[in-house]
C-alpha positions, -999 to +999 in steps of 0.1 A: +344-284-327+381-283-316+402-312-318+411-331-284+443-344-297+468-315-289+450-303-257+486-298-242+494-275-271+463-254-264+473-254-228+506-241-232+493-214-257+463-203-237+475-211-200+462-187-174+496-189-158+520-174-184+523-159-219+554-176-234+578-161-259+578-178-292+602-208-292+612-205-256+622-243-251+645-242-280+669-217-264+698-221-240+690-231-203+696-197-190+676-178-216+647-204-209+649-196-173+651-159-179+624-159-204+600-179-180+610-155-152+601-126-173+567-139-185+558-150-149+567-115-133+546-097-161+517-122-159+486-107-147+467-139-149+491-164-128+474-178-098+506-186-079+540-169-071+561-162-102+585-189-093+561-215-089+544-205-121+576-206-140+587-240-125+552-254-131+554-244-169+590-260-172+576-291-155+544-292-177+565-291-208+588-320-197+560-342-185+540-335-216+567-347-238+572-376-216+594-405-233+595-388-267+618-360-252+654-368-261+679-371-234+698-339-244+666-317-240+656-333-209+692-321-195+685-285-208+651-285-192+668-297-159+695-272-164+671-245-169+651-256-136+682-252-118+688-218-134+654-208-122+661-218-087+694-199-089+675-168-103+649-168-075+674-178-049+656-214-041+677-244-031+664-279-036+688-290-011+665-283+022+640-309+006+668-333-001+684-330+036+648-336+050+642-367+026+679-380+038+669-375+076+638-395+070+657-423+052+680-424+081+655-424+107+635-451+090+668-471+089+674-468+124+640-477+135+640-509+113+671-519+131+657-518+165 
């Protein structure tokens, strides 16, 4: 019977989304992003777009490590996310602008 202790490791290794290169998260942010992009685009098992699959694997890695992830590694993962956005020509600013507009509208409405 398989151990339930390392379920996140099993998910990372046998994920339907991607087949990851060995030691992918130990590299520099650009190398991480390029490796995830390459894996996502080659994968025949993913259920979403390559960008979403690659980004979700980065997020999964960061979330599973939780508080045990050192700040330097967290910065590296965040930089890899930014690099992945650049590689796929995605901008997080559109979402941030919408959130800022909602905050301004709520503030305005409270003042009335």
